[in-house]
N, C-alpha and C positions, 0 to 999 in steps of 0.2 A: 525593345521596349519603349514606346512612345510616352513622353511625359510633357508636362506643361510648364513652361517659365513663369514664375510668380503665380502660382496656382491659386493661392488665397485670395489675391485681387481680382484674377480672372473669374473665380466661382462668385465672388460676391457681385461683381459687375454683371454677370450673366444673370444672377437671381433678381436683381432690381430691374433688368430688361425684361425678364420674363414676366413680371407682375405689370410692368408699364404696358406690355404689348397684350395683356389679358389672357394670357396661356394659362394662368392658375387663378384661383380664388383663395383669399385667406392664406393659410400655411401649407396648402396643398403643393404636390410636386416637390422635386428635389434635384440637386445638381452636385456633380463631384468632378474631381481632377487628379490625375496621377501626378506625384512629385518625382523629381530626379532619383530619390532613394527607394521608389517603389511604393511608398505609403500614400494614402489617399486623403484628400481634403474633401470634406461633404459638409452640406448644409444640415443644420440641426434640425430636430423634430419640434413642431409646434411654436416657431419663431416667426412672426409676421416678417415678411421680406422688407417692407417699407421701413421697419426699425432694425433690421439686421446689420450688424456691424461685424469687422474682420475677426474679433475675438470670440464672436459666437459660433464660427466655423469650427467642426471637430475633425481632428487628425485621427485616423484609424490605420492600422496594417492591413495587408492584403486578406488576412483572415477576418477582420472586422473588429479586432480588438483595439478598444480606446487607447491611444497613446497621449493625447492632449486634448482636454476640453474645459472650458469655462465651468464654474460650478453651476450646477443645475442643467447643463447642456448635454444633450444624448444625441447620437447621429440619428439621421432620418429613419423612420420605421421601415422605408424600403430600401435599407442599405444592401440587403442581400440581392437585390436586382442589380445594383451597381457591381457588387463584387463579382457575380456572376459573369458580367459583361468583361470586366477587365481580365478575369482568368481565361476567358475563351478567346479574347482578341488582344494580342500585344500590340497591334498596330492602332490603338485608339488612346487617347489621352483624357478623354472626358466623356461623361454620361450625363444626359438631361432627361429627366422624367417629368413630364407635364400633363395637364388635363385641358387641352384645347377643345372649344365646344365642337367644331365641325368634325375634326378628327375623331373625337370620342363618340359622335354618332355613328361613324363607321366601325368603331370598335365595339360598340354596343350591339350592332347588327351583324358583328363578325364577318364584315366584308373588306376585302383590300382596297387600298386607294390605287387606282390605275396609273401608270406612267403615261399620260395622255397630253402633258405639257413638256415641251422640248427640255427645259433645264431640270426636270424632275429625276429623270435617270441619270443625268450628270452629277447631280448632288445626292440622290438617294441610292442610285444603282439599280433601279427598277421598281416594279410595283411594290407598295409598302404592304407587307402581308399582316394578318392578324393572328395573333397566339392562340393557343388553346386556353381555355379559363384556368385560372387558379386563384384561389383566395388571396386578397390583398395581404402583403407582409409575409407570406410564406415563401420558402426557397423555391417552390415550384414556379412562382411569377419568373424568376431569374432563368429557371431551367428552360421554360417556354419561350421567354425572350430570345435567348441565345439561338435557338433553333430558327426562329422568325427573321433574326438579324443576319443570318448568314448569307454575306455578299451584298448587304443592304446598310444603308446609313440610319435607318429608323424602322421601327415596327410598332404596330397597334397592340396594345394589352387589352385583351378581351374584357369587355364589360368595366373598362377602367380609365385608359387613357392611351398616351403614346410614350415611347422611349426612343431617343436619339443617340447616336454614338459619333465620335469624330475625334480630330487631332487636339482640338482645345475648345473652351466653353463657347467663344464667340462663334467659331465655326459650326458647333452643334446647335447654337441658337438658330443660326440662318438655316439649318436643315428643318428644325422645328417649325419655324415660322413658314417655311416653304410648303411643308406637308399640311399645315392647317389652311394655308391659301388655297392649296390644290383640292383639298377636300371640300371646301366651300364651292369652288369651280366646277368640280365633278357634279355635286350634288345640284347646282343650277343647270348643268349641261343636260342632265336627266330629265328635265323638265322640257327640254327643247327636242327630246327623242333619243338621248344618250349620247355620251362622248364618243368620237370616232377615233379609233386607236391610231397612234403612230405606227408606221411600218416596222415590223419586227427587227429587221436588219438595221434600221436606223436606232431604235432602242438598244440593240446589242452593242452598237458602236458608242452610243452614249454611255452605256454600262462600264464600257472599256475605258472611258475617259474617267468615270467615277473610281474605277479601281487604281488607275494611275495616280489620281490626285489623293486617294487615301494612302498610298504608299509613299507619296512625296512631300505630302504638306507637313 
């Protein structure tokens, strides 16, 4: 089971970074990390990231029961998405759900983001797939995300946004930013006649690097 050292500090830093990068607006999106005891630190519902402090974070067990929370604080409404990812993948220590503009365009169109930039498959494992649709906040969002995340570092959530997984929040934030940047590049390349795919054998090799890094980071 992969866990994060100093998870509270790591989650809060990633939350501030997510806001700074423009990957969310207001209180949208959510971040979590797994502690060494198997419990999860997650951002609270309806708290502005600019004002968020360490004591605003919520501690839940692997089933989602609240173990520790400041008065008036509740875990993110998308907690079930995070729980589903941790149950499915022992080799991750953090989950980030965001609403980046360009990637969300692909999510709304139910189109994957192709691995057409060299570093993309290295950090994401291949094309970023789009899930089947499920209403926000329902367990089906997590069920569908797990299917789309198989062998991948990120997945588009249909008509909603993006979810990314990895060893710790800063690494998952890098994946999130890379997916958003690539979505913008692919969109622009389509105005020039469409992106030219990287040879499949090269992408397979890059995906092998991703698998190695996921297991050893």
